C-alpha positions as CSV (number, residue, x, y, z in Angstrom):
1,M,-14.4,39.4,97.0
2,S,-17.6,39.1,98.9
3,A,-18.9,35.6,99.2
4,A,-22.1,34.0,100.4
5,G,-22.1,31.9,103.6
6,S,-22.2,28.2,103.7
7,T,-25.4,26.5,102.7
8,S,-27.0,24.1,105.2
9,A,-26.5,20.4,104.6
10,E,-30.3,19.9,104.8
11,A,-30.7,22.0,101.6
12,F,-28.6,19.7,99.4
13,G,-28.0,16.5,101.3
14,P,-24.6,14.7,101.6
15,T,-21.9,15.8,99.1
16,G,-18.5,14.4,98.1
17,P,-15.4,15.3,100.1
18,S,-13.5,18.6,99.5
19,G,-10.1,18.3,97.9
20,L,-8.4,20.9,100.2
21,L,-7.7,18.4,103.0
22,D,-6.2,16.1,100.4
23,V,-3.9,18.8,99.2
24,L,-2.8,19.5,102.8
25,N,-2.5,15.8,103.5
26,V,-3.1,16.4,107.2
27,A,-1.6,13.7,109.5
28,S,-3.3,12.8,112.8
29,V,-1.7,11.2,115.8
30,V,-3.2,10.3,119.2
31,L,-1.0,10.1,122.3
32,D,-1.8,8.6,125.7
33,P,-1.1,10.6,129.0
34,T,2.5,9.5,129.0
35,G,3.2,10.7,125.5
36,R,3.2,7.4,123.7
37,I,1.6,7.0,120.3
38,V,-1.6,5.0,120.4
39,L,-3.1,6.0,117.0
40,W,-1.1,6.7,113.8
41,S,-2.8,7.7,110.5
42,P,-1.6,6.8,107.0
43,Q,-0.9,10.5,106.4
44,A,1.4,10.4,109.5
45,E,3.3,7.5,108.0
46,E,3.7,9.5,104.8
47,L,4.8,12.7,106.6
48,F,7.2,11.2,109.1
49,G,8.3,8.1,107.2
50,Y,7.5,5.6,109.9
51,P,5.0,2.8,109.3
52,A,2.4,2.3,112.0
53,G,4.2,-0.8,113.2
54,E,7.3,1.2,114.0
55,A,5.5,4.2,115.5
56,L,2.8,2.8,117.7
57,G,3.8,2.5,121.4
58,R,6.9,4.8,121.0
59,Y,7.2,8.2,122.6
60,A,6.1,10.8,120.1
61,A,8.9,13.2,121.0
62,H,11.4,10.6,119.8
63,V,9.6,10.1,116.5
64,M,7.9,13.3,115.5
65,V,10.3,16.1,116.3
66,H,14.0,16.9,116.0
67,E,16.1,15.9,119.0
68,R,17.1,19.5,119.6
69,H,13.4,20.4,120.4
70,V,12.5,17.3,122.5
71,E,12.7,19.2,125.9
72,L,10.5,22.0,124.6
73,V,8.0,19.6,123.0
74,V,7.7,17.6,126.3
75,K,6.9,20.8,128.2
76,L,4.3,21.9,125.6
77,F,2.7,18.5,125.7
78,S,2.5,18.6,129.5
79,D,0.9,22.1,129.4
80,V,-1.8,20.9,126.9
81,M,-2.6,17.8,129.0
82,A,-2.7,19.8,132.3
83,T,-4.6,22.9,131.2
84,G,-6.7,21.7,128.2
85,R,-5.5,24.7,126.2
86,S,-4.6,23.9,122.6
87,W,-1.2,24.8,121.1
88,E,-0.2,25.5,117.6
89,G,3.2,26.2,116.0
90,A,5.9,24.9,113.7
91,F,8.8,22.5,114.5
92,P,11.4,20.9,112.3
93,I,11.1,17.1,112.2
94,R,13.6,14.4,111.3
95,R,12.1,11.8,109.0
96,K,13.1,8.1,109.2
97,D,15.3,8.6,106.2
98,G,17.3,11.3,108.0
99,S,15.9,14.3,106.0
100,T,14.5,17.3,107.9
101,R,11.2,19.0,107.2
102,L,9.4,21.9,108.8
103,V,5.9,20.9,109.9
104,E,2.9,22.8,111.2
105,F,1.4,21.3,114.4
106,R,-2.0,21.7,116.1
107,N,-2.3,20.0,119.5
108,M,-5.4,19.6,121.7
109,R,-6.6,17.6,124.6
110,L,-9.2,14.9,124.2
111,V,-11.3,13.2,126.9
112,D,-13.1,9.9,126.4
113,D,-16.4,8.7,128.0
114,R,-14.4,7.2,130.9
115,G,-12.6,10.4,131.7
116,D,-9.3,9.3,130.3
117,V,-7.2,12.0,128.7
118,Y,-5.4,11.8,125.4
119,A,-3.7,14.3,123.1
120,L,-4.6,14.8,119.5
121,G,-1.9,16.1,117.2
122,L,-2.6,17.3,113.6
123,A,0.4,18.0,111.4
124,A,1.0,19.2,107.8
125,D,4.0,20.1,105.7
126,R,4.6,23.8,106.3
127,S,5.7,24.5,102.7
128,T,2.4,23.1,101.5
129,V,0.4,25.2,104.0
130,R,2.4,28.4,103.0
131,L,1.8,27.7,99.3
132,L,-1.9,27.4,99.8
133,E,-1.9,30.6,101.9
134,R,0.0,32.5,99.2
135,D,-2.2,31.2,96.4
136,L,-5.3,32.2,98.4
137,A,-3.9,35.7,99.2
138,L,-2.9,36.3,95.5
139,S,-6.3,35.0,94.2
140,T,-8.1,37.2,96.6
141,R,-6.1,40.3,95.7
142,M,-6.4,39.6,92.0
143,V,-10.1,39.3,92.2
144,T,-10.6,42.3,94.6
145,Q,-8.4,44.6,92.6
146,S,-9.3,43.6,89.1
147,P,-10.9,46.3,87.0
148,I,-13.0,43.5,85.3
149,G,-16.3,42.6,86.9
150,L,-16.1,39.1,88.3
151,A,-18.7,36.8,89.9
152,V,-19.4,33.2,90.7
153,L,-22.9,31.6,90.3
154,D,-23.8,28.3,91.9
155,T,-25.5,25.5,90.0
156,R,-28.9,27.2,90.8
157,L,-27.6,30.4,89.2
158,R,-27.4,32.3,92.4
159,Y,-24.6,34.7,93.2
160,L,-21.9,33.2,95.5
161,S,-19.4,36.0,95.2
162,V,-19.0,39.4,93.5
163,N,-16.0,41.6,93.3
164,P,-15.9,45.4,93.7
165,A,-15.7,46.1,90.0
166,L,-19.0,44.2,89.3
167,E,-20.6,46.1,92.2
168,R,-19.7,49.3,90.3
169,I,-20.9,48.0,87.0
170,D,-24.2,46.8,88.4
171,G,-24.7,49.6,90.9
172,V,-25.7,47.0,93.5
173,P,-23.8,46.2,96.7
174,A,-22.2,42.8,96.9
175,A,-24.4,41.9,99.9
176,E,-27.5,42.4,97.7
177,H,-26.2,40.0,95.1
178,L,-25.4,37.1,97.3
179,G,-28.0,34.3,97.3
180,R,-30.0,35.9,94.6
181,T,-30.2,35.2,90.8
182,V,-29.3,37.6,88.0
183,R,-33.0,38.0,87.2
184,E,-33.6,39.2,90.7
185,V,-30.7,41.6,90.9
186,L,-30.7,43.0,87.3
187,P,-34.3,42.7,85.9
188,M,-33.5,45.3,83.1
189,L,-31.1,42.9,81.3
190,D,-31.9,40.2,78.7
191,V,-31.9,37.7,81.5
192,D,-33.4,34.8,79.5
193,S,-30.5,34.8,77.1
194,L,-27.8,35.0,79.8
195,E,-29.4,32.3,81.9
196,S,-29.6,30.0,78.8
197,A,-25.9,30.6,78.2
198,V,-25.0,29.9,81.9
199,L,-27.0,26.6,81.8
200,E,-25.2,25.6,78.6
201,V,-21.8,26.1,80.1
202,L,-22.9,24.2,83.3
203,R,-24.1,21.3,81.1
204,T,-21.2,21.1,78.6
205,G,-18.2,22.6,80.4
206,V,-17.3,24.4,77.3
207,P,-16.4,28.1,78.0
208,L,-18.2,30.9,76.4
209,V,-15.9,33.8,75.6
210,D,-16.7,37.4,74.6
211,R,-20.5,37.1,74.5
212,F,-22.1,40.5,73.6
213,A,-25.0,41.8,75.8
214,M,-26.8,45.1,76.1
215,G,-29.1,46.6,78.7
216,R,-29.3,48.9,81.7
217,T,-28.4,48.5,85.3
218,P,-29.1,50.5,88.5
219,A,-25.6,52.1,88.0
220,D,-26.9,54.0,85.0
221,P,-30.7,53.3,84.6
222,D,-31.3,55.9,81.9
223,Q,-28.6,54.7,79.4
224,D,-28.1,51.5,77.5
225,H,-24.7,49.9,78.0
226,A,-22.8,47.1,76.1
227,W,-20.8,44.4,77.8
228,S,-18.6,41.6,76.8
229,I,-19.3,38.6,79.0
230,S,-17.3,35.4,79.3
231,L,-18.4,32.3,81.2
232,Y,-16.6,29.1,82.3
233,R,-17.5,26.2,84.6
234,L,-15.8,25.8,88.0
235,E,-14.9,22.3,89.2
236,D,-13.0,21.1,92.3
237,T,-10.1,18.6,92.3
238,R,-12.6,15.7,92.2
239,D,-14.4,17.2,89.1
240,T,-17.4,18.1,91.1
241,V,-19.2,21.1,89.4
242,L,-19.3,24.1,91.8
243,G,-20.9,26.6,89.5
244,V,-20.0,29.1,86.8
245,A,-17.6,32.0,86.9
246,L,-18.3,35.0,84.8
247,S,-16.3,38.1,83.8
248,V,-17.9,41.3,82.6
249,V,-16.2,44.1,80.7
250,D,-18.0,47.3,79.8
251,V,-17.5,47.9,76.0
252,T,-20.0,50.7,75.6
253,D,-17.5,53.1,74.1
254,Q,-16.1,50.5,71.7
255,Y,-19.7,49.6,70.7
256,R,-20.6,53.2,70.0
257,A,-17.4,53.7,68.1
258,G,-18.3,50.7,66.0
259,V,-21.8,52.0,65.3
260,E,-20.4,55.3,64.3
261,A,-17.8,53.7,62.0
262,E,-20.5,51.6,60.4
263,A,-22.6,54.7,59.9
264,A,-19.7,56.5,58.3
265,R,-19.1,53.5,56.0
266,R,-22.7,53.5,54.9
267,R,-22.6,57.3,54.3
268,L,-19.5,56.9,52.1
269,A,-21.2,54.0,50.2
270,L,-24.3,56.2,49.8
271,I,-22.2,59.1,48.4
272,A,-20.5,56.8,46.0
273,D,-23.9,55.4,44.9
274,A,-25.4,58.9,44.5
275,S,-22.4,60.0,42.4
276,A,-23.0,57.1,40.0
277,R,-26.8,57.4,39.9
278,I,-27.7,61.1,40.1
279,G,-27.3,63.4,37.1
280,T,-27.2,60.8,34.4
281,S,-29.3,63.1,32.2
282,L,-30.3,66.7,31.8
283,D,-33.9,65.9,32.4
284,L,-35.1,67.7,35.5
285,E,-37.8,65.2,36.5
286,R,-35.5,62.2,36.0
287,T,-32.7,63.8,38.1
288,A,-35.2,64.5,40.9
289,G,-36.3,60.9,40.7
290,E,-32.7,59.6,40.9
291,L,-32.2,61.8,44.0
292,A,-35.3,60.4,45.7
293,D,-34.2,56.8,44.8
294,V,-30.9,57.3,46.5
295,A,-32.5,58.5,49.7
296,V,-35.0,55.6,50.0
297,P,-34.6,53.3,51.9
298,E,-31.0,54.0,53.1
299,L,-31.8,57.4,54.5
300,A,-35.5,57.5,54.8
301,D,-38.8,55.6,54.5
302,I,-40.2,58.4,52.2
303,A,-38.5,61.2,50.3
304,A,-39.9,63.9,48.1
305,V,-38.1,66.3,45.8
306,D,-40.0,69.6,45.1
307,L,-39.0,72.5,42.9
308,L,-39.7,76.2,43.5
309,D,-42.0,77.1,40.6
310,A,-40.1,80.3,40.1
311,V,-37.1,78.3,38.9
312,V,-39.2,77.0,35.9
313,S,-40.1,80.5,34.7
314,G,-36.6,81.9,35.4
315,R,-37.7,84.3,38.1
316,R,-35.8,85.1,41.2
317,T,-36.0,82.6,44.0
318,S,-35.3,84.6,47.1
319,L,-38.4,85.0,49.4
320,G,-39.2,87.9,51.5
321,P,-40.6,87.6,55.1
322,S,-44.2,87.9,53.9
323,E,-44.0,86.0,50.7
324,H,-45.6,82.6,50.0
325,A,-43.5,79.7,48.6
326,V,-45.0,78.1,45.5
327,I,-43.6,74.6,45.2
328,R,-43.9,72.1,42.3
329,A,-43.6,68.4,43.2
330,L,-41.1,66.6,41.0
331,A,-40.6,63.1,42.6
332,V,-41.7,61.1,45.5
333,R,-40.5,57.7,46.7
334,A,-41.5,55.5,49.6
335,A,-40.5,52.2,51.2
336,D,-43.2,50.3,53.0
337,A,-45.1,53.6,53.7
338,P,-48.2,53.6,51.4
339,D,-50.1,56.0,53.6
340,A,-47.3,58.6,53.5
341,L,-46.9,58.1,49.8
342,S,-50.6,58.9,49.2
343,A,-50.3,62.0,51.5
344,A,-47.6,63.5,49.4
345,D,-48.2,65.8,46.4
346,P,-48.1,63.8,43.1
347,P,-45.3,64.7,40.7
348,G,-46.3,67.8,38.7
349,G,-48.6,69.1,41.5
350,I,-48.2,72.7,42.7
351,A,-48.7,73.7,46.3
352,R,-48.7,77.2,47.9
353,Y,-47.2,77.5,51.4
354,A,-47.8,80.5,53.7
355,P,-44.8,82.5,55.0
356,D,-45.0,80.9,58.4
357,R,-45.0,77.4,57.1
358,L,-41.9,75.2,57.8
359,V,-41.0,74.6,54.2
360,T,-41.3,78.3,53.4
361,E,-38.9,79.2,56.3
362,C,-36.6,76.4,55.2
363,V,-36.3,77.9,51.6
364,R,-36.1,81.4,52.9
365,T,-33.2,80.7,55.3
366,A,-31.2,79.0,52.5
367,G,-28.8,76.6,54.1
368,R,-30.5,75.6,57.4
369,S,-32.3,72.2,57.6
370,W,-35.3,71.9,59.7
371,W,-36.7,68.9,61.4
372,R,-39.6,67.9,63.7
373,R,-39.9,64.9,65.9
374,S,-43.4,64.3,67.1
375,T,-46.1,61.8,67.5
376,T,-48.9,64.4,66.9
377,R,-47.8,66.8,64.2
378,T,-48.2,65.3,60.8
379,W,-47.5,66.1,57.2
380,R,-50.8,65.7,55.6
381,G,-51.4,62.5,57.4
382,S,-47.8,61.2,57.7
383,P,-45.0,62.1,60.2
384,A,-43.6,65.6,60.0
385,P,-40.6,65.5,57.6
386,R,-37.3,67.3,57.7
387,R,-36.6,69.6,54.7
388,P,-33.0,70.6,53.8
389,P,-33.0,73.2,50.9
390,H,-31.1,72.5,47.7
391,C,-29.2,75.3,46.0
392,W,-28.1,75.8,42.4
393,R,-25.8,78.6,41.3
394,G,-26.1,80.2,44.7
395,R,-29.9,80.3,44.6
396,V,-32.3,78.2,46.7
397,C,-34.5,76.3,44.2
398,T,-35.9,73.2,46.0
399,P,-36.5,71.6,49.3
400,I,-35.8,67.9,49.8
401,W,-38.3,66.2,52.0
402,R,-37.0,63.2,53.9
403,C,-38.8,61.3,56.7
404,R,-38.6,58.2,58.8
405,S,-42.0,56.9,59.7
406,S,-42.5,54.7,62.8
407,R,-44.5,54.5,66.0
408,A,-42.4,57.3,67.4
409,A,-42.7,59.4,64.2
410,R,-39.0,59.8,63.9
411,C,-37.6,62.1,61.2
412,W,-34.1,62.8,60.1
413,A,-32.2,64.9,57.5
414,P,-28.8,64.8,55.9
415,S,-26.0,66.1,58.1
416,T,-24.6,68.2,55.2
């Protein structure tokens, strides 16, 4: 997981201590040139079991290591003091109570202002060191190999770290995240809403789980995606707030499936409603009105039901390639579209359409629905509608006009 470098102390000023050294409980011991203990920390007392009064002035080799390794330790101490080269390794120690423990050592030479030489020894329980190393390695692998996008933001909402999955989701390399805000990296998202949520989690410490968000990223700039985002506050062992961790899961497929399922549910509800409302009488105009009522507003902003005039007189209804279509308006309904309503033929009106007109072609092809999506073509002042034909006893008798009016002049028709 890529991480930002450390921030200078000048940027934030003094901060509280980190808890890592407390977990390691590092002991420090200072030896004089002869190998006697001259400084003994409280952590050394805890690690080796000897209080300062019993350790100071004694040879470290007799206090700090197992007797089997005394000769080797003396040689290593001499090499550090003579060459100035540091040494590191692990030795078993025997505590004052007789128990044995494996300890990690770091030894280095010190020189004071008078030129006197001392040795500094740092020691920590090896099992504790290995546990931290294991936890760190596992955490790193879990984050790096996770298929879920993961990131950490600092208290100023800047990226501190980003895992490879989030790099792929965002379409932005980790290096281009670090030190920048979400607003700077992903300007096509609803950043205000996300930042508000992050600040709330920082303030309260209450996690936010499965927050829905939509937008576009450089990974797929031409398509909207849906994500499930979870946020939780990060704190160290001293309860100092470090920032906010977030996880991101792409749920675009699930979102689209949900939208389609909701659309199917609404279609079934509409069919049930139509079954109950249409055909309550044998009156032609009333039935046409019921059909238009069902379409608006669930399917359209405006719907018109027209009848081939030939049906009224009992003549054939099939049209030849050069024949006009004579249409009688039966019903028209509109929802919040007064201009479109005034543009439609009033019920009872008759209109004659040339052979090349869309409605004529629709009736002639008997079974094909036609549509037009345009911001310029209009239907007598309103957006161009879509007209599926309606058949009775195998004959085309009426087109059903159905339209959505908006700034984009969007028009739809039934799928069946």
